[in-house]
C-alpha positions in Angstrom: 6.7 -24.3 -13.2 6.1 -26.4 -10.1 6.2 -24.8 -6.6 9.7 -25.9 -5.9 11.0 -24.4 -9.1 9.2 -21.2 -8.5 10.8 -20.8 -5.1 14.2 -21.5 -6.5 13.7 -19.0 -9.3 12.6 -16.3 -6.8 15.7 -17.0 -4.6 18.1 -16.9 -7.6 16.4 -14.0 -9.4 14.8 -11.7 -6.9 12.5 -8.9 -8.0 14.2 -5.5 -8.3 12.7 -2.6 -6.4 12.0 0.5 -8.5 13.1 4.0 -7.6 10.1 6.2 -8.2 10.4 9.3 -10.3 9.3 12.6 -8.9 6.1 12.7 -10.9 4.8 9.7 -9.0 5.3 11.6 -5.7 3.6 14.6 -7.2 0.5 12.7 -8.3 0.3 11.0 -4.9 0.7 14.4 -3.2 -2.2 15.7 -5.2 -4.5 12.7 -4.5 -3.7 12.7 -0.8 -4.1 16.4 -0.4 -0.5 16.9 0.7 -1.1 14.6 3.7 0.8 11.6 4.9 -1.6 8.6 4.5 -0.4 7.1 7.9 -0.7 10.3 10.0 -3.1 12.7 8.2 -3.8 14.8 11.2 -0.2 15.7 11.8 2.1 18.1 10.0 1.3 18.1 6.2 4.0 17.3 3.7 5.4 20.7 2.6 6.1 19.5 -1.0 6.0 16.1 -2.8 9.7 15.9 -2.3 9.5 16.0 1.5 7.6 12.7 1.5 8.6 9.1 0.6 6.7 6.7 -1.7 5.8 3.6 0.3 4.2 0.3 -0.8 1.0 0.0 1.1 1.0 -3.8 0.7 4.6 -4.4 1.8 6.9 -4.9 -1.2 8.9 -7.5 0.8 5.8 -9.7 1.0 4.5 -9.1 -2.5 6.7 -7.3 -5.1 3.9 -5.1 -6.5 5.0 -1.7 -7.9 1.6 -0.9 -9.3 0.5 2.7 -8.8 -2.5 1.8 -6.7 -0.2 0.2 -4.1 1.8 3.3 -3.6 1.2 6.0 -1.0 3.1 9.2 0.0 4.2 9.3 3.6 6.5 11.0 6.0 10.0 9.5 6.0 9.6 8.7 9.7 6.3 6.8 9.1 7.9 4.9 6.2 10.8 3.9 8.4 8.6 2.9 11.3 6.2 0.8 9.1 9.1 -0.9 7.4 7.9 -4.3 6.0 4.8 -4.6 8.3 1.2 -4.8 7.3 -0.8 -1.7 8.3 -3.7 -1.9 10.7 -7.4 -1.6 9.8 -7.5 2.2 10.3 -4.8 2.7 7.7 -6.4 0.2 5.3 -9.7 2.1 5.6 -7.8 5.4 4.7 -6.1 3.7 1.8 -9.5 2.3 0.6 -11.0 5.8 0.7 -8.3 7.0 -1.8 -8.5 3.8 -3.9 -11.1 5.2 -6.3 -9.2 8.4 -7.2 -5.9 6.4 -7.2 -7.4 3.8 -9.6 -8.6 6.5 -12.0 -5.2 8.1 -12.0 -3.5 4.8 -12.4 -5.4 4.1 -15.5 -4.6 7.6 -16.9 -0.9 7.2 -16.1 -0.8 3.7 -17.6 -2.5 5.0 -20.8 0.1 7.8 -20.9 2.9 5.3 -20.5 4.1 7.1 -17.3 3.5 4.2 -14.9 1.8 0.8 -14.7 -1.3 0.0 -12.8 -2.9 -3.3 -12.0 -5.9 -2.7 -9.7 -7.2 -6.3 -9.7 -3.8 -7.7 -8.7 -3.2 -5.0 -6.0 -6.7 -5.7 -4.6 -6.0 -9.5 -4.7 -2.7 -9.1 -2.9 -4.3 -6.9 -0.2 -7.1 -9.4 0.3 -4.8 -12.4 0.4 -2.2 -10.7 2.7 -4.9 -10.0 5.3 -6.8 -13.3 4.8 -3.7 -15.2 5.8 -3.0 -13.3 9.0 -3.2 -15.5 12.1 -5.0 -14.2 15.2 -2.7 -12.0 17.3 -0.3 -11.1 14.4 1.1 -7.6 15.1 -0.1 -5.0 12.7 1.5 -1.6 12.3 -0.7 1.1 13.9 1.5 4.2 13.6 5.0 5.3 14.2 4.4 6.1 17.9 2.1 3.2 18.7 2.8 -0.3 19.8 2.0 -3.1 17.3 -1.8 -3.8 17.2 -2.6 -7.5 17.4 -4.8 -8.8 14.7 -8.2 -9.6 16.1 -11.9 -9.8 15.2 -12.2 -6.0 15.3 -9.3 -5.6 12.9 -10.8 -8.3 10.7 -14.1 -6.3 10.5 -12.3 -3.1 9.5 -10.2 -4.8 6.9 -13.2 -6.6 5.5 -15.1 -3.3 5.2 -12.1 -1.8 3.3 -11.9 -4.8 1.0 -15.7 -4.6 0.2 -15.3 -0.9 -0.5 -12.4 -1.5 -2.9 -14.1 -4.4 -4.6 -17.1 -2.1 -5.4 -14.7 0.2 -7.3 -13.1 -2.5 -9.5 -14.3 -2.7 -13.1 
């Protein structure tokens, strides 16, 4: 398919968002130690059901439902982040959990519970940040003003990408 046909296909047949089953939230809760990825120092999630499953790399930009792209967060954090890309500090936190998440993704995929695609997720993360223009507003937390993308953010994101790349098979 040429580019024009692909665009038309995406417009006519948009991807469908999944509703995640409770076991996904439970596994994320376990991996994240009951903490919201976006505000780990605040109130812990009481149970997996009190959090919401969010796409770290925004689904609206890249429809990727792979397990490694999912995080458990407070509903208020999820609503605040919406479809924005997270700042470097959140990407670093996500990268720290990427190894355990990837191991669990492979296990869940083998069990037929969920699908994982670590290489694709990593590629989408890298591409989404590589294409950001200087000054692009990144989400930095539910109570923070957008953080403009700059050289410091680039360094944080690059470090997270290098860390994740070292974990890929």
